[in-house]
C-alpha positions in Angstrom: 205.6 155.9 26.8 201.8 156.7 25.6 198.4 155.3 27.1 196.0 153.7 25.8 192.3 155.0 27.0 189.8 151.8 27.5 186.9 152.6 25.7 184.6 155.9 26.9 186.1 155.5 30.6 189.0 157.7 32.3 191.0 154.2 32.8 194.7 154.9 30.8 196.4 151.7 30.8 199.7 151.1 29.6 199.7 149.3 26.0 200.0 145.6 27.2 197.6 143.6 30.0 199.7 140.9 31.7 198.1 137.9 31.8 197.6 136.0 34.9 196.4 132.9 34.4 200.2 131.5 35.7 200.1 133.1 39.1 199.7 130.0 41.3 199.6 127.6 38.5 203.3 127.6 36.5 204.5 130.2 39.4 204.5 130.0 43.1 203.8 133.4 45.0 207.5 134.2 45.3 208.5 134.2 41.7 204.8 135.6 40.7 205.2 138.2 43.1 209.4 139.2 40.7 207.3 138.9 37.7 204.8 141.6 38.8 207.0 143.7 40.6 209.3 143.6 37.1 206.2 144.4 35.3 205.7 147.3 37.0 209.0 149.1 36.9 209.4 148.8 33.1 206.7 151.0 33.4 203.3 149.3 32.8 200.2 148.8 35.3 197.1 146.9 33.2 196.7 143.3 35.0 194.4 140.4 34.0 192.7 138.1 36.2 190.0 136.2 36.8 188.3 134.3 39.6 188.9 130.8 38.0 192.2 131.5 37.4 193.6 128.4 37.9 192.0 125.7 39.3 192.2 123.5 36.1 195.6 122.5 36.7 195.9 122.6 40.4 192.8 121.0 41.5 191.7 124.4 43.8 188.4 125.8 43.2 189.5 128.9 41.6 190.5 132.4 43.0 194.8 131.5 43.3 195.6 133.9 40.7 193.3 137.3 42.4 194.9 135.7 46.0 198.7 136.2 44.8 197.6 139.5 43.3 195.7 140.5 46.2 199.2 139.5 48.8 201.2 141.0 46.3 199.2 144.8 45.9 199.2 145.1 49.5 202.6 144.2 50.3 203.7 146.9 47.6 200.9 149.2 48.9 200.2 149.7 45.4 196.5 149.6 45.1 196.1 153.2 43.4 199.3 152.1 40.9 198.1 149.6 39.3 194.3 149.0 37.2 193.6 145.1 37.9 190.5 143.3 35.6 189.0 140.4 37.1 186.2 138.5 35.7 182.8 136.4 37.0 180.8 133.9 35.4 183.7 131.4 34.1 183.4 127.5 34.8 185.2 126.1 38.1 185.7 123.4 40.4 182.8 124.3 42.2 180.1 125.4 39.5 178.9 126.1 35.4 179.2 129.0 33.7 177.1 131.6 35.4 175.7 135.3 34.3 173.1 134.8 36.9 172.5 137.9 39.3 172.7 135.6 42.7 176.2 134.4 41.2 177.4 137.7 39.8 177.2 139.1 43.4 178.5 136.2 45.0 181.7 136.1 42.9 182.1 139.9 43.4 182.5 139.5 47.3 185.0 136.5 46.8 187.2 138.6 44.5 187.3 141.4 46.1 188.3 139.6 49.4 191.0 137.3 47.5 192.5 140.8 45.7 192.7 142.3 48.7 190.7 145.5 47.7 187.1 147.6 47.4 186.8 148.2 43.9 187.4 146.2 40.7 188.7 148.8 38.1 187.2 146.9 34.8 184.9 143.9 36.1 184.6 141.0 32.9 181.2 139.0 32.1 183.9 136.5 31.4 181.3 133.8 30.3 177.9 134.1 29.1 175.5 131.5 30.2 173.5 132.2 27.5 170.1 131.8 29.4 169.9 134.1 32.0 168.2 137.3 30.6 170.8 139.6 29.3 168.8 142.2 31.5 169.4 140.7 34.6 173.3 140.7 34.0 173.6 144.5 33.9 171.1 145.2 36.4 173.2 143.2 38.6 176.6 145.1 37.1 174.9 148.5 37.4 173.9 147.8 41.2 178.1 146.7 41.4 178.8 150.5 40.0 176.7 152.2 41.9 177.8 150.8 44.6 181.5 151.7 43.8 182.2 148.5 43.8 183.1 148.0 40.3 184.1 151.2 38.1 183.6 149.8 34.9 182.6 146.6 32.7 183.4 144.6 30.1 182.9 141.3 28.7 185.0 137.9 27.0 183.1 134.9 26.2 180.1 136.2 24.1 178.2 135.6 20.6 177.7 138.7 18.8 174.2 138.2 18.7 174.4 138.5 22.6 176.5 141.0 22.8 174.9 143.6 19.9 171.7 143.4 21.8 173.7 143.8 25.4 175.0 147.2 24.3 172.1 148.4 23.5 170.0 147.4 26.2 173.0 149.4 28.1 172.5 152.3 26.4 168.3 152.5 25.8 168.0 152.1 29.8 171.2 154.2 30.8 173.0 151.2 31.9 176.9 150.4 32.3 177.7 149.6 29.1 180.9 146.9 27.8 183.3 149.3 27.7 185.9 146.3 26.4 186.1 143.4 24.9 188.3 140.1 25.0 187.9 137.7 21.9 190.5 134.7 20.8 192.3 136.4 18.5 195.6 136.1 16.9 198.2 135.3 14.1 196.7 131.8 13.4 193.0 132.8 15.1 191.6 135.5 13.0 188.6 135.0 11.1 186.2 134.9 14.6 186.8 137.7 15.2 187.7 140.4 12.3 184.3 138.9 10.7 181.6 139.1 13.3 183.1 141.0 16.6 184.9 143.5 14.8 182.3 145.1 13.1 180.5 145.5 17.0 184.0 146.9 17.4 184.1 149.5 15.2 180.5 150.8 16.0 180.4 150.9 19.7 183.8 151.8 20.2 184.9 149.4 22.4 188.9 148.4 23.2 189.8 144.9 22.3 192.4 142.8 24.1 192.6 139.8 22.6 193.6 136.5 25.1 195.3 133.6 23.3 197.7 136.6 21.6 200.4 133.9 21.4 198.4 130.8 20.5 198.7 129.1 23.9 202.5 129.9 23.2 202.8 128.2 19.4 203.1 131.8 18.2 206.8 132.3 20.5 208.6 129.5 17.9 209.0 127.0 20.4 206.8 124.1 18.8 207.7 122.9 15.5 207.3 119.1 16.1 205.5 117.0 18.1 208.4 116.4 19.9 208.1 119.7 21.2 204.6 119.5 23.2 206.1 118.3 26.5 207.9 122.0 26.4 205.2 122.6 29.0 202.0 121.9 30.4 200.1 123.8 27.3 201.9 121.8 24.9 199.1 119.4 23.7 197.4 122.1 22.4 200.2 123.0 19.8 198.4 120.1 17.7 195.7 122.0 16.3 198.0 124.8 15.0 201.2 122.7 13.7 199.8 122.3 10.3 201.2 124.4 6.7 199.8 127.5 7.2 200.7 127.5 11.8 204.3 126.6 9.8 204.2 128.9 6.9 203.1 131.8 9.7 206.4 130.6 12.3 208.2 130.7 9.1 207.5 134.5 8.4 207.8 135.5 12.1 211.2 134.2 11.8 212.4 136.5 9.1 210.6 139.5 10.8 213.0 138.6 13.4 215.8 138.7 12.2 215.0 141.8 10.1 214.5 143.7 13.9 216.8 141.3 15.6 214.3 140.0 18.2 212.0 137.1 18.6 209.1 135.9 17.1 207.0 136.3 20.1 207.4 139.7 20.1 206.9 140.3 16.1 203.5 138.4 16.6 202.6 140.7 19.7 203.7 143.9 17.4 201.1 142.7 14.4 198.3 142.4 16.9 198.8 145.7 18.6 198.8 147.4 15.1 195.2 146.1 14.4 192.2 148.2 14.9 190.8 149.4 18.2 193.4 146.8 20.0 194.4 148.2 23.2 197.0 145.7 23.9 197.3 142.2 23.8 197.4 139.8 26.9 200.3 137.5 27.6 201.1 136.2 30.5 205.1 134.9 31.4 206.7 132.9 33.7 210.4 134.6 33.8 212.0 138.1 33.3 213.3 137.8 30.2 209.5 136.0 28.8 208.3 139.2 30.0 211.5 141.7 28.3 210.4 139.7 24.9 207.1 140.4 25.8 206.9 144.3 27.4 209.5 144.9 23.4 206.4 144.6 21.7 205.3 147.5 22.4 208.3 149.1 21.6 208.6 147.2 18.2 207.2 149.1 14.8 206.1 146.7 12.1 207.0 148.4 8.6 204.2 148.4 5.8 206.5 145.1 4.8 206.3 143.3 8.1 202.0 143.8 7.8 201.7 142.9 4.5 203.5 139.4 4.8 202.0 137.9 7.9 198.2 139.5 6.8 198.9 137.3 3.5 200.0 134.3 4.9 198.1 134.5 7.8 194.5 135.5 5.7 195.1 131.6 3.2 194.2 129.9 6.0 192.1 130.0 8.9 191.9 127.6 11.7 189.7 126.7 14.3 187.4 128.9 13.9 184.9 130.0 16.4 
């Protein structure tokens, strides 16, 4: 399998990023271990989590996903064979969005302890609080890189203005620079990324790992009416996509999936992977069947007609632009 190099780093990953948000939420420890084992056995190596996963469902304080991944790596003795991305700065049950030095230094120690490792391969600023000076955040990350606790840094929820300012500051001051961006980007939510973030990505050679790659499950095709919302804990989110544009996209995915003898989720992820600067979509699975479907997107090659159809339909109208 061809590996993707993240930004200007020496990190190489298989072209799919397994979302760890379900670990400790809709999957218990045993089932999480089974999914992680299957993921590695299929030849993939990149796992995404965060210190805030998955407090908002279980009523915990965050870190449940990191804890499970840490136990799994220790049990399998495979830390050197996997690339771990985790995040700091997001809101949990005990703190608000915070990108300050104090919070990052506290957060990294807790994440390292839960992950049972002494380094994090890719450390994201999960949310920019928009009040901490970017210099403070970046110099704190520099401390962590110098100490060997973090290999490289990345960023997720940040304004395009603060993203550009951060990249410029790092370059001017010879500090670690964000190497990857994790934006909201999928077939039903395109304009926000493509209009304001994609130009920055191209200019600074960032690698993009989109979250909500399947629009919280809508692009799997299992939510086609309000009666389908009860199919999962995230079902109510589907109301925002269940409109004429969303249904037209699902119909196109059905058509292309039938042509390639696959499923809509696989087609949707393959479309995302075909876009410029995408290192791999982020998606989670709660069964081995789902895992096989999403991983098969890396071997599905959509032809020109497929891409033209999806681009045309998904550009007709943009919903929920950020």
